[in-house]
C-alpha positions, 0 to 999 in steps of 0.5 A: 500500500505504501509503494502505491502511494510513493509511485503509481502507474496509470495502468498495470496492463498496456499494449505494445506502442502504448504510453503509460504514466508514472506518478511520483510523490517524491524524487526517485531514480526510475529504471525501465526495461530496455524496450521502454523509455521516458518520452522526456529524456529518451532514456530507460533510466532517469532520475525524475522529479516529483510529478507525472512522467510518460513511459513509451512502450515499444513493440519489442516489449511483450510479457511481464516487466518490472519497473524499479523505483529507488528513492533516498529512503527506499527501493521497490518495483512496479509490475507492468504487463505488456500485451500484443498490439491488437492492430499491428498493421495500423500501428506499423502505418502510424510508426511509418508516419512518425518515422517520416515526420521524425526524418523531416524534423531531423533534416530541419534540425540538420539545416538549423544546425548547419545554419547555427554552425555557420553563424558560430563560425561567423561569430567566432571570426568576429570574436577573433577580430574583436580580440585582435582589436582589443589587443591592439587597443590595449597596446595603444592604450599602454603606449598612451599611458606611457606617453602621459607618464612621460608628459607628466614627468616633463610637466613636473620638471618644467614646473621645477624649472619655472620655480627655479627661474621665478626664484632667480627673477626674484633675486634679480629683482631684489638686486635691481632694486638694490642697484637702483637705490645705489644708483640714486645715491651715486646720482646724489653724490654726483650732484653734490660733487657737481655743486661743489665743483661749480663752487670751487670753479667760481672761487678759482676764478675769483682767486685768479682775478685777485692774483692777476690784480695783485700781480699787476699792482706789484709789477706797477709798484716795482716799475715805479720804484725803479723809475725813482 
């Protein structure tokens, strides 16, 4: 009774070519005979989730079969009887139609596969081209980074040179102010000397005049004395 609650078959007897359902109340590993398969996985052994799953019975099945169900806590089997297909000719026709449809689907899938293959090749070529571009951009970016570092270094050096020149200009301005002050003092001294020189020259002219007057007086006096 517990087994039926954990896994239930929709039928215990089926015909060749039928589809029966198995309902699981918990996840389990379900193993079928080789003549059966799950329609969702196309395998005869699958780990299935809780719920209902379909089992396809092929025409190679006939007789009693055991379906093994294994959960994390228990392991058990379900029995399924497969009887001969009552309308084999119709089943063969249906199978041929299914095979034809499957063949068409396979061709369509092959066409799609070729399309996606070509698309993948194009995308792969694009990826290669993009990779090459990225590598080229990365190299260019590295070169630009190095150039930027070089210009930063040059700018730093230029700033140092400018600071040095500004220091020298400041020193020269200080020297110029000092020289201008000295020049003003020298000009004042020159003016003083010029004034003194003018005074001295005037005095010299007066002295020369007095000298000649005195000399004339003395000469005249001497001639007067001689005449006596």
